[in-house]
C-alpha positions as CSV (number, residue, x, y, z in Angstrom):
1,M,0.0,0.0,0.0
2,V,1.4,3.4,-1.0
3,I,1.0,6.5,1.2
4,P,0.4,9.8,-0.7
5,V,2.0,12.8,0.9
6,H,1.7,15.6,-1.8
7,D,0.6,16.2,-5.4
8,V,2.2,18.4,-8.0
9,N,-1.0,20.1,-8.9
10,P,-1.5,23.7,-7.5
11,V,-4.9,25.2,-7.0
12,R,-6.2,28.6,-8.3
13,R,-8.3,29.4,-5.2
14,T,-8.3,28.5,-1.5
15,P,-10.2,25.2,-0.9
16,W,-12.3,26.5,1.9
17,V,-14.8,23.6,1.8
18,T,-12.0,21.0,2.0
19,Y,-10.6,22.8,5.0
20,A,-14.0,23.1,6.6
21,L,-14.7,19.4,6.1
22,I,-11.4,18.5,7.7
23,A,-12.1,20.8,10.7
24,A,-15.6,19.4,11.1
25,N,-14.4,15.8,11.1
26,V,-11.7,16.6,13.7
27,V,-14.1,18.5,16.0
28,V,-16.7,15.7,15.9
29,F,-14.0,13.2,16.6
30,L,-12.8,15.1,19.6
31,F,-16.3,15.1,21.0
32,T,-17.0,11.4,20.3
33,P,-17.2,9.7,23.6
34,G,-14.6,7.0,24.3
35,L,-12.3,7.8,21.4
36,A,-10.4,11.1,21.4
37,G,-9.0,10.6,24.9
38,S,-7.5,7.2,24.2
39,V,-4.6,7.5,21.8
40,A,-3.5,4.0,22.5
41,G,-6.9,2.6,21.6
42,E,-7.5,1.3,25.1
43,S,-10.9,2.1,26.6
44,T,-12.7,1.4,29.9
45,L,-16.0,-0.4,29.9
46,A,-17.8,2.9,30.6
47,Q,-16.1,4.5,27.6
48,T,-17.1,1.6,25.4
49,C,-20.7,1.7,26.6
50,H,-20.8,5.5,25.8
51,L,-19.3,4.9,22.4
52,H,-21.8,2.1,21.5
53,A,-24.7,4.3,22.6
54,F,-23.4,7.2,20.5
55,L,-22.9,5.1,17.4
56,D,-26.3,3.4,17.7
57,H,-27.8,6.9,17.6
58,W,-25.7,8.6,14.9
59,A,-24.1,5.9,12.7
60,A,-25.7,4.4,9.6
61,V,-26.9,0.8,10.0
62,P,-27.6,-1.1,6.8
63,R,-30.6,-3.0,8.2
64,E,-32.2,0.3,9.2
65,L,-31.5,1.9,5.8
66,I,-32.9,-0.9,3.7
67,H,-35.6,-2.5,5.9
68,H,-36.3,0.4,8.3
69,Q,-36.0,-2.1,11.1
70,M,-35.2,-0.1,14.2
71,P,-33.8,-2.0,17.2
72,H,-36.1,-2.5,20.2
73,L,-33.2,-2.2,22.6
74,V,-30.1,-0.1,22.4
75,P,-27.2,0.7,24.8
76,T,-28.0,3.6,27.1
77,G,-24.3,4.5,27.7
78,N,-24.5,3.2,31.3
79,V,-22.7,0.3,32.9
80,G,-24.7,-2.3,34.8
81,V,-23.9,-5.6,36.7
82,G,-25.9,-8.7,35.9
83,A,-25.7,-12.4,36.2
84,H,-22.8,-12.6,33.8
85,G,-20.8,-9.7,35.2
86,A,-20.5,-6.0,34.3
87,G,-21.8,-4.9,30.9
88,C,-23.6,-2.1,29.0
89,V,-27.2,-1.4,30.0
90,V,-29.7,-1.7,27.2
91,A,-33.2,-0.1,27.0
92,P,-35.7,1.0,24.4
93,P,-34.3,4.0,22.5
94,S,-35.1,7.4,23.9
95,Y,-34.7,9.1,20.5
96,D,-36.4,9.0,17.1
97,K,-33.7,8.1,14.6
98,Q,-34.0,9.0,10.9
99,P,-32.1,6.4,8.9
100,A,-31.6,8.6,5.9
101,L,-30.2,11.4,8.0
102,S,-27.8,8.9,9.7
103,V,-25.9,8.5,6.4
104,F,-25.0,12.1,6.6
105,T,-24.0,12.1,10.3
106,A,-22.0,8.9,9.8
107,M,-19.8,10.7,7.3
108,F,-18.3,12.7,10.2
109,L,-17.7,9.8,12.6
110,H,-14.4,7.8,12.8
111,G,-13.3,4.7,14.8
112,G,-9.9,6.0,15.9
113,W,-7.0,8.4,15.3
114,L,-5.6,6.4,12.4
115,H,-9.0,6.1,10.7
116,L,-9.4,9.9,11.0
117,L,-5.9,11.0,10.0
118,G,-5.8,8.6,7.0
119,N,-9.1,9.9,5.7
120,M,-8.1,13.6,6.2
121,L,-4.8,13.1,4.5
122,F,-6.5,11.8,1.3
123,L,-9.1,14.5,1.5
124,L,-6.4,17.3,1.8
125,I,-4.3,16.0,-1.0
126,F,-6.9,15.2,-3.6
127,G,-10.0,17.1,-2.5
128,N,-8.6,20.6,-2.9
129,N,-8.1,20.1,-6.7
130,V,-11.5,18.7,-7.2
131,E,-13.0,21.6,-5.3
132,D,-10.9,24.0,-7.4
133,R,-12.4,22.5,-10.5
134,M,-16.0,22.3,-9.3
135,G,-16.3,25.3,-7.2
136,H,-17.1,25.5,-3.5
137,V,-20.8,24.9,-3.5
138,R,-20.8,22.2,-6.1
139,F,-17.9,20.4,-4.4
140,L,-19.8,20.3,-1.2
141,L,-22.9,18.8,-2.9
142,F,-20.7,16.4,-4.7
143,Y,-19.1,15.3,-1.5
144,V,-22.4,14.6,0.2
145,V,-23.8,12.8,-2.9
146,C,-20.8,10.5,-3.0
147,G,-21.1,9.8,0.7
148,Y,-24.8,8.9,0.3
149,A,-24.0,6.7,-2.8
150,A,-21.3,4.9,-0.8
151,G,-23.5,4.5,2.3
152,Y,-26.6,3.2,0.5
153,G,-24.5,1.1,-1.9
154,F,-22.9,-0.7,1.0
155,A,-26.3,-1.1,2.7
156,V,-27.7,-2.8,-0.4
157,L,-24.9,-5.3,-0.4
158,N,-25.2,-5.9,3.3
159,A,-29.0,-5.4,3.8
160,N,-29.2,-7.6,6.9
161,S,-26.2,-6.2,8.8
162,G,-26.9,-4.5,12.1
163,D,-23.3,-3.2,12.5
164,P,-22.8,0.6,12.4
165,L,-21.2,2.1,9.3
166,I,-19.1,5.2,10.0
167,G,-16.4,7.3,8.3
168,A,-15.8,9.8,5.6
169,S,-14.1,7.2,3.4
170,G,-17.0,6.8,1.0
171,A,-17.3,10.5,0.3
172,I,-13.5,10.9,0.0
173,A,-13.4,7.9,-2.4
174,G,-15.7,10.0,-4.6
175,A,-13.1,12.8,-4.6
176,L,-10.4,10.2,-5.5
177,G,-12.5,9.0,-8.4
178,A,-13.1,12.5,-9.6
179,Y,-9.4,13.4,-9.3
180,L,-8.6,10.3,-11.5
181,V,-10.9,11.5,-14.2
182,L,-9.9,15.2,-14.1
183,Y,-6.2,14.9,-13.4
184,P,-4.9,11.4,-14.4
185,K,-1.5,12.7,-15.4
186,A,-0.8,14.8,-12.3
187,R,2.2,13.6,-10.3
188,V,1.8,12.5,-6.7
189,W,4.6,12.1,-4.2
190,V,4.1,8.8,-2.3
191,L,5.9,6.7,0.3
192,V,6.3,3.1,-0.8
193,P,7.2,0.6,2.0
194,F,10.1,-1.4,0.9
195,L,12.4,-2.2,3.9
196,I,12.2,1.6,4.4
197,F,9.7,4.2,3.1
198,L,10.9,5.1,-0.4
199,P,9.7,8.5,-1.8
200,L,8.5,8.3,-5.4
201,R,6.7,10.6,-7.7
202,L,4.1,8.6,-9.6
203,P,1.2,9.6,-12.0
204,A,-2.2,9.9,-10.3
205,W,-3.7,7.2,-12.6
206,L,-1.2,4.7,-11.2
207,V,-1.6,5.7,-7.5
208,L,-5.4,6.0,-7.5
209,G,-5.9,3.1,-9.9
210,F,-3.9,0.8,-7.6
211,W,-5.9,2.1,-4.6
212,F,-9.2,1.3,-6.4
213,V,-8.0,-2.2,-7.4
214,L,-7.1,-2.9,-3.8
215,Q,-10.5,-1.8,-2.6
216,A,-12.3,-3.9,-5.2
217,V,-10.3,-7.0,-4.3
218,Y,-10.8,-6.5,-0.6
219,S,-14.5,-5.8,-1.1
220,A,-14.9,-9.4,-2.4
221,G,-14.8,-10.4,1.3
222,E,-17.1,-9.3,4.0
223,G,-16.3,-6.1,5.9
224,V,-18.2,-3.3,7.7
225,S,-16.9,-0.1,9.2
226,S,-17.1,-1.0,12.8
227,A,-14.4,-2.0,15.2
228,G,-11.4,-3.4,13.3
229,T,-13.2,-3.8,10.0
230,V,-13.4,-1.7,6.8
231,A,-16.3,-1.1,4.4
232,Y,-14.4,-1.6,1.2
233,A,-17.5,-1.9,-0.8
234,A,-18.5,1.6,0.2
235,H,-15.1,2.8,-1.1
236,V,-15.7,1.1,-4.4
237,V,-19.2,2.6,-4.8
238,G,-18.1,6.1,-3.8
239,F,-15.1,6.0,-6.2
240,I,-17.3,5.0,-9.1
241,A,-19.9,7.7,-8.2
242,G,-17.2,10.3,-8.2
243,M,-15.8,9.2,-11.6
244,L,-19.3,9.3,-13.2
245,I,-20.1,12.8,-11.8
246,A,-16.8,14.2,-12.9
247,L,-16.9,12.9,-16.4
248,P,-18.8,15.9,-17.9
249,L,-16.2,18.2,-16.4
250,R,-13.2,16.5,-18.0
251,P,-13.2,18.3,-21.4
252,G,-12.9,21.7,-19.8
253,T,-10.3,20.8,-17.2
254,P,-6.9,22.4,-17.7
255,P,-4.0,19.9,-17.5
256,P,-1.8,19.9,-14.4
257,P,1.6,21.6,-14.7
258,E,4.4,19.5,-16.1
259,P,6.7,18.5,-13.1
260,R,10.4,19.1,-13.2
261,G,13.3,17.4,-11.5
262,L,13.1,13.8,-10.2
263,L,10.7,11.5,-11.9
264,F,10.6,7.8,-10.8
265,G,13.9,8.4,-9.1
266,R,15.7,9.7,-12.2
267,N,16.1,13.2,-13.7
268,A,13.4,13.9,-16.2
269,R,14.5,15.0,-19.6
270,P,13.4,18.5,-20.7
271,R,10.7,18.5,-23.3
272,Q,10.6,20.8,-26.4
273,T,7.4,22.6,-27.0
274,W,6.2,24.1,-30.3
């Protein structure tokens, strides 16, 4: 797996929506109970119960999205002691959850620091250029539409799952798909793990194409975005949605600047223009 760190594709205007989305995701994470305060990933039972109650309320659940089957009992966030020891107390939900709205709120929830930072890194590198091409308002709508496509696409494929689906990955995958369509020849600096992390500058079509193939391969297995698992199918659906939406914009998209200096570890030859 390669890790992108920078792209050679400057923007013409400040990507305020991209920055705002990153800020919103960070703020929501800091206020998510049981997560932000535990950098090592270790949580007490009380923190775990609070987190489960929070996710049941705000995360998207495939069974709720497709069948509108709301649970009769949900964690309250409290800890109780029963015949089998301490555990999370469950009770009828005290809130009226709207499954369609939960897809939106789930876009701002993450399962840990690595989940959050990885998503925000991809959004920062690739989202700014897509926003620059689409404009602020259209990019925000595009982001939300891709997130909904990814959430409902995953729910259709896992209609009976009761596990919470969280993360901005589906919406960000849409930005990756759009970037691939709009700027396939842009150069991206990546770190490739090979004994050490080797810095290479590769074309976007190779970096993002490889990422998409990995997601497609992984999605052949079962996975949901809960503790320790990833909703790869949501990534695939979001990526394809982003590509399709960006296709009409491709003819009028200016090409990225031609990079100079090192290219695949060697000096690039200067090109003559006519």
